[in-house]
C-alpha positions as CSV (number, residue, x, y, z in Angstrom):
1,M,1.4,-25.1,-24.3
2,I,2.7,-27.0,-21.0
3,N,6.4,-27.8,-21.3
4,K,6.9,-31.6,-22.0
5,H,10.2,-31.8,-20.7
6,P,10.2,-29.9,-17.3
7,L,13.4,-29.5,-15.0
8,Y,11.1,-30.0,-11.9
9,T,8.1,-32.3,-11.3
10,P,6.3,-33.6,-8.2
11,D,7.4,-37.1,-8.5
12,M,11.2,-35.9,-8.0
13,L,10.4,-35.1,-4.6
14,S,10.8,-37.3,-1.7
15,A,7.8,-38.4,0.1
16,E,9.5,-36.7,3.0
17,D,9.6,-33.3,1.0
18,R,5.8,-33.6,-0.2
19,A,4.6,-34.0,3.3
20,R,6.5,-31.0,4.4
21,L,4.7,-29.0,1.6
22,D,1.3,-30.6,2.6
23,K,2.0,-29.4,6.4
24,L,3.2,-26.2,5.4
25,L,-0.3,-25.5,3.3
26,E,-2.2,-27.0,6.1
27,K,-0.4,-24.2,8.3
28,F,-1.4,-21.3,6.0
29,E,-5.1,-22.5,6.1
30,Y,-5.0,-22.3,9.7
31,E,-3.3,-19.0,10.0
32,A,-5.2,-17.2,7.3
33,D,-8.4,-17.6,9.4
34,R,-6.8,-15.6,12.1
35,F,-5.3,-12.8,10.2
36,L,-6.7,-9.6,11.4
37,G,-3.8,-7.0,12.0
38,Y,-2.4,-6.4,8.3
39,P,-3.8,-4.8,5.6
40,C,-3.9,-8.0,3.2
41,T,-7.0,-9.6,2.3
42,R,-7.2,-13.4,1.4
43,D,-10.6,-13.3,-0.4
44,F,-9.3,-14.2,-4.1
45,D,-9.0,-17.0,-6.6
46,F,-6.6,-16.5,-9.7
47,S,-6.7,-20.3,-10.7
48,P,-7.5,-19.5,-13.9
49,L,-4.4,-17.7,-14.4
50,F,-2.1,-20.6,-13.4
51,P,-1.2,-21.7,-17.2
52,F,0.6,-18.4,-17.2
53,M,3.0,-19.7,-14.8
54,F,4.9,-22.1,-17.3
55,Y,6.6,-19.0,-19.0
56,P,9.6,-17.2,-17.8
57,L,7.5,-13.7,-18.1
58,N,9.2,-10.8,-17.2
59,N,8.0,-7.1,-17.7
60,V,11.6,-5.6,-17.8
61,G,11.9,-1.8,-18.6
62,D,9.3,0.8,-19.3
63,P,5.7,-0.7,-19.4
64,F,4.8,1.9,-22.4
65,E,7.8,1.5,-24.6
66,D,8.7,-1.5,-26.8
67,T,11.2,-3.8,-25.7
68,T,13.4,-6.9,-27.3
69,F,12.4,-9.0,-24.6
70,R,8.9,-10.3,-25.9
71,L,7.8,-12.5,-23.0
72,N,6.1,-9.6,-21.1
73,T,2.8,-8.6,-19.8
74,H,3.3,-4.7,-20.6
75,D,-0.2,-4.0,-22.6
76,I,-1.8,-5.8,-19.5
77,E,0.3,-3.6,-17.1
78,C,-0.9,-0.6,-18.7
79,E,-4.3,-1.3,-18.5
80,V,-4.0,-1.6,-15.0
81,L,-2.1,1.7,-14.8
82,E,-5.0,3.4,-16.5
83,Y,-7.7,2.0,-14.1
84,F,-5.1,3.8,-11.4
85,R,-5.0,6.8,-13.2
86,E,-8.8,6.9,-13.2
87,Y,-8.5,6.2,-9.5
88,T,-6.0,8.8,-8.7
89,E,-7.6,11.4,-11.1
90,A,-4.2,11.7,-12.7
91,P,-4.1,14.0,-15.9
92,K,-4.8,11.4,-18.9
93,N,-2.0,12.5,-21.3
94,G,0.4,13.4,-18.7
95,F,0.7,10.7,-16.6
96,W,3.2,7.6,-16.0
97,G,3.6,4.8,-13.8
98,Y,4.6,1.1,-13.5
99,M,3.6,-2.0,-11.3
100,T,6.1,-2.1,-8.3
101,N,7.0,-5.0,-5.8
102,G,4.8,-3.0,-3.1
103,G,4.1,0.0,-1.4
104,T,7.7,0.3,-0.2
105,E,9.1,0.4,-3.6
106,G,6.5,2.8,-5.0
107,N,7.4,5.0,-2.1
108,M,11.2,4.7,-2.9
109,Y,10.6,5.9,-6.4
110,G,8.6,8.7,-5.3
111,I,11.3,10.1,-3.0
112,Y,13.8,9.0,-5.7
113,L,11.8,11.2,-8.4
114,A,11.6,14.3,-6.1
115,R,15.4,13.9,-5.1
116,E,16.4,13.9,-8.7
117,L,14.3,17.1,-9.5
118,H,15.1,18.9,-6.3
119,P,18.7,17.5,-5.4
120,N,18.9,19.9,-2.5
121,G,15.6,19.3,-1.4
122,V,14.5,18.3,2.2
123,V,12.0,15.3,2.9
124,Y,9.3,16.3,5.4
125,Y,7.4,13.2,6.8
126,S,5.7,12.7,10.1
127,E,6.4,10.2,13.0
128,D,3.6,8.2,12.1
129,T,4.9,7.5,8.7
130,H,5.9,3.6,7.7
131,Y,9.0,2.4,8.9
132,S,10.1,1.6,5.6
133,V,10.5,5.2,4.5
134,A,13.5,6.0,7.0
135,K,15.3,3.2,5.3
136,I,14.3,4.8,2.0
137,L,15.8,8.1,3.2
138,R,19.0,6.5,4.1
139,L,19.4,4.4,1.1
140,L,19.0,7.8,-0.9
141,H,21.1,9.9,1.0
142,A,18.1,12.5,1.1
143,R,18.1,15.1,3.6
144,N,15.0,14.6,6.0
145,I,13.2,16.2,8.9
146,M,10.6,14.3,10.9
147,I,7.4,16.0,11.9
148,R,5.5,15.4,14.9
149,S,1.8,13.9,14.6
150,L,-1.4,14.5,16.1
151,P,-3.0,12.1,18.3
152,N,-5.2,10.7,15.4
153,G,-1.9,9.9,13.3
154,E,-2.1,13.1,10.9
155,I,0.6,15.2,10.6
156,D,1.1,18.0,13.3
157,Y,0.5,21.0,10.5
158,E,1.6,23.7,12.8
159,D,4.9,21.8,13.4
160,L,5.4,21.2,9.7
161,K,4.9,25.0,9.1
162,E,7.4,26.3,11.8
163,T,10.2,23.7,10.6
164,L,9.4,24.6,6.8
165,R,9.6,28.7,8.1
166,I,13.2,27.4,9.3
167,H,14.1,25.7,6.0
168,R,12.3,28.1,3.4
169,D,15.7,28.4,1.4
170,V,15.5,24.7,-0.2
171,P,12.3,22.9,-1.7
172,P,10.4,20.9,0.6
173,I,9.6,17.3,-0.5
174,I,6.3,16.4,1.3
175,F,6.0,12.6,2.2
176,A,2.0,12.6,2.9
177,N,0.6,9.7,4.3
178,I,-2.7,8.9,2.9
179,G,-3.7,6.3,5.6
180,T,-1.1,5.8,8.3
181,T,0.1,2.3,9.1
182,M,-1.4,2.2,12.6
183,K,-4.2,4.8,12.8
184,G,-5.4,4.9,9.1
185,A,-5.2,9.0,9.6
186,V,-4.9,10.9,6.4
187,D,-2.6,13.9,6.1
188,N,-4.8,16.9,4.9
189,L,-3.2,17.9,1.6
190,D,-5.4,21.2,1.5
191,K,-3.9,22.2,5.0
192,I,-0.6,21.3,4.0
193,K,-0.7,23.4,0.3
194,A,-2.2,26.2,2.8
195,V,1.3,25.8,5.1
196,L,3.2,26.1,1.6
197,N,1.1,29.0,0.5
198,D,1.3,31.0,3.8
199,L,5.0,30.7,3.4
200,A,5.4,31.7,-0.1
201,I,6.8,28.4,-1.0
202,R,6.3,27.7,-4.7
203,D,8.8,25.0,-5.6
204,Y,7.9,22.1,-3.8
205,Y,7.1,18.1,-4.4
206,I,4.2,16.2,-2.7
207,H,4.4,12.3,-2.8
208,A,1.3,10.4,-1.3
209,D,1.7,6.8,0.3
210,A,-1.8,5.7,-0.4
211,A,-1.0,1.8,0.2
212,L,-4.3,0.9,1.6
213,S,-6.4,4.1,1.4
214,G,-5.5,4.4,-2.3
215,M,-8.2,1.9,-2.9
216,I,-10.9,3.2,-0.5
217,L,-11.1,6.9,-0.8
218,P,-11.9,6.6,-4.8
219,F,-15.2,4.8,-3.9
220,V,-16.6,6.5,-0.7
221,K,-18.8,9.4,-1.0
222,D,-16.6,12.3,0.8
223,P,-13.1,11.4,0.4
224,Q,-10.5,13.4,1.9
225,P,-8.2,15.5,-0.6
226,W,-5.1,12.9,-1.6
227,N,-4.9,12.6,-5.1
228,F,-3.4,14.1,-8.2
229,R,-6.6,16.5,-8.5
230,S,-5.8,17.6,-4.8
231,G,-2.1,18.6,-5.6
232,V,0.1,15.2,-5.4
233,D,3.1,15.0,-7.9
234,S,3.1,11.0,-7.1
235,V,1.3,8.5,-5.6
236,S,1.9,4.8,-4.6
237,I,-0.7,2.3,-4.0
238,S,-0.3,-1.2,-2.9
239,G,-2.1,-4.0,-5.1
240,H,-2.2,-7.1,-2.6
241,K,-4.1,-5.1,0.0
242,M,-7.2,-4.4,-0.9
243,I,-7.5,-5.9,-4.2
244,G,-5.6,-9.0,-3.3
245,S,-2.7,-10.9,-4.5
246,P,-0.8,-14.0,-3.6
247,I,2.2,-12.1,-4.7
248,P,3.1,-8.5,-3.0
249,C,2.8,-5.9,-5.6
250,G,1.5,-2.1,-6.4
251,V,1.5,0.6,-8.4
252,V,3.1,4.3,-8.5
253,I,1.7,6.9,-10.6
254,A,3.6,10.1,-11.7
255,K,3.4,13.2,-13.5
256,K,5.0,12.2,-17.0
257,A,6.7,15.3,-17.6
258,N,8.9,14.8,-14.3
259,V,9.7,11.1,-15.1
260,E,10.7,12.1,-18.7
261,R,13.4,14.4,-17.0
262,I,15.2,11.3,-15.6
263,A,14.6,8.6,-18.1
264,R,17.8,7.0,-19.7
265,S,17.5,4.8,-22.9
266,V,19.2,1.2,-22.3
267,E,20.2,-0.6,-25.7
268,Y,20.3,-4.0,-24.0
269,I,16.8,-4.1,-23.5
270,G,15.9,-1.8,-26.3
271,T,13.9,0.5,-24.0
272,L,13.9,3.1,-21.5
273,D,15.0,2.5,-17.9
274,T,12.7,4.2,-16.0
275,T,11.9,2.2,-13.3
276,L,13.6,1.4,-10.2
277,T,14.3,-2.5,-10.7
278,G,15.6,-4.1,-13.9
279,S,13.5,-7.2,-14.0
280,R,9.9,-6.9,-13.0
281,N,7.0,-9.2,-12.1
282,A,4.7,-9.9,-15.0
283,I,2.4,-12.3,-13.2
284,T,0.9,-9.5,-10.5
285,P,-0.4,-7.2,-13.6
286,L,-2.4,-10.4,-14.4
287,F,-3.7,-10.9,-11.1
288,L,-4.8,-7.1,-10.6
289,W,-6.1,-6.8,-14.1
290,Y,-8.3,-10.0,-13.7
291,A,-9.6,-8.7,-10.5
292,I,-10.3,-5.1,-11.8
293,R,-12.1,-6.6,-14.7
294,A,-14.2,-9.1,-12.6
295,Q,-15.2,-6.5,-9.8
296,G,-15.1,-3.2,-11.7
297,W,-16.2,-0.1,-9.8
298,E,-19.3,-0.9,-8.3
299,G,-18.1,-4.4,-7.0
300,F,-15.0,-2.5,-5.4
301,R,-17.5,0.0,-3.8
302,K,-19.7,-2.6,-2.4
303,I,-16.6,-4.5,-1.2
304,I,-15.3,-1.4,0.7
305,L,-18.7,-0.7,1.9
306,R,-18.8,-4.1,3.5
307,C,-15.4,-3.4,5.3
308,F,-16.9,-0.3,6.9
309,K,-19.7,-2.2,8.1
310,T,-17.3,-4.7,9.6
311,A,-15.3,-1.8,11.2
312,D,-18.4,-0.1,13.0
313,Y,-19.7,-3.7,14.1
314,A,-16.2,-4.1,15.6
315,I,-16.2,-0.5,17.4
316,T,-19.8,-1.1,18.5
317,K,-19.1,-4.5,20.1
318,F,-16.0,-3.5,21.7
319,K,-17.3,-0.5,23.3
320,Q,-20.1,-2.5,24.9
321,A,-17.6,-4.6,26.2
322,G,-15.9,-1.7,27.9
323,I,-13.0,-1.3,25.2
324,D,-11.8,2.0,23.8
325,A,-12.0,1.4,20.1
326,W,-12.1,3.7,17.4
327,R,-11.5,4.7,13.7
328,N,-10.3,7.5,11.7
329,N,-12.8,9.1,9.1
330,N,-13.0,6.7,5.9
331,S,-10.8,4.5,7.7
332,I,-11.1,0.5,7.9
333,T,-8.3,0.5,10.7
334,V,-10.0,-0.2,14.2
335,V,-7.6,1.2,17.1
336,F,-8.0,-0.3,20.5
337,P,-5.7,-0.5,23.5
338,R,-2.8,-3.1,23.2
339,P,-3.7,-6.8,24.4
340,G,-1.7,-9.3,26.2
341,P,0.8,-11.2,24.0
342,Q,-1.1,-14.6,23.6
343,I,-4.2,-12.5,21.8
344,M,-1.4,-10.8,19.8
345,K,0.3,-14.0,18.8
346,K,-3.2,-15.9,18.0
347,W,-4.6,-13.0,15.9
348,Q,-1.6,-11.7,14.1
349,L,-2.0,-8.1,15.5
350,A,0.0,-5.2,14.5
351,V,1.1,-3.1,17.7
352,H,3.0,-0.1,18.3
353,G,3.2,1.3,21.7
354,N,0.0,1.2,23.7
355,H,-2.2,0.6,20.4
356,A,-3.3,-2.4,18.7
357,H,-5.3,-2.7,15.6
358,I,-7.7,-4.9,13.5
359,I,-8.0,-3.9,9.9
360,T,-11.5,-5.0,8.4
361,M,-10.1,-6.3,5.0
362,P,-12.7,-8.0,2.9
363,H,-11.9,-11.5,4.5
364,V,-12.7,-10.3,8.1
365,E,-16.3,-11.5,9.1
366,E,-18.3,-10.4,12.2
367,R,-17.5,-14.2,13.3
368,H,-13.7,-13.0,13.4
369,I,-14.7,-10.0,15.6
370,N,-16.9,-12.0,18.3
371,A,-14.0,-14.6,18.5
372,I,-11.2,-11.8,19.3
373,L,-13.5,-9.9,21.6
374,Q,-14.2,-13.0,23.5
375,D,-10.5,-13.6,23.7
376,L,-10.2,-9.9,25.1
377,I,-12.8,-10.4,27.6
378,D,-11.3,-13.6,29.0
379,D,-7.9,-12.1,29.1
380,M,-9.0,-8.8,30.9
381,K,-10.8,-10.9,33.4
382,K,-7.4,-12.8,34.0
383,G,-5.5,-9.3,34.1
384,N,-3.4,-10.2,31.3
385,V,-3.7,-7.1,29.3
386,A,-0.4,-5.7,28.4
């Protein structure tokens, strides 16, 4: 039932404040059609869920446990987690997880869990790892060593092996990129495990950052090894990227036995304190549940095939124009030389060093590729390429 006595109503705002909101909405509508450089889709409509916005929902505590705070969507959250259990091939009766505020929180949880299990462990991550991981390592005071990357963005397996050889006396915590930020590269888990096996390292932990690719690899014919069946101990996947959400969100999935070793009971909320945050978003589980129920496995497969088609279209058109463009296997990240600042600003492109990329999310169409390509061609004619 809608609140009959709301604290805030539109008529309480001044005409100036209402005009400001209208102007902000116009800005977002304009910018959303020139949004090519970041892995967030805008193709969603959650208006049927708006009535839930009238309640102070809060998913505090462990989603699998009862709590004294009843205004929650824990049951919906658990259904979402079960879908991701299937996507990641986690053990049916041996997994645990929760919905996070996004990939960074999921990665923090994975490293936190690994550090609690291996207090003396060293975290190994490549130079192509997302910038937030260095911050996480500082926050957790976790010992860490950065490993070189290969040209395509994968971790350098030889550098990893030689570095591990020097530090064989402490358990390694491997932070594996399942789709790097700039190049969409997937660290090969089979090669990483082969390195560990060659060095006779038996006590280790592998966390997978599958922010975007965790919703791509389950739906392709020949995915790289990346999930629990391939040997990971935890995985983080974003929800607002391939699935879509107006609020950043994600999931972290881990082995239940590992989580149980660090769980604590909290009387105040009447449940276990197993998550990183106290209060948690209870609306985002509804968004992901709605999207997953609406699309289903086959729906997501078709969406991802369309994204690949757009990526290949972009590469073909760019190469025809003399622009070196490429993508990694099973990636929708199209990498090309860094353009001039005006194009970067107009199309909201992510750049690093000499590289830029377009990520062909579901909302990106051939018309977008044609438009940015024309801008690139015009810019090259003017000699404005960075």
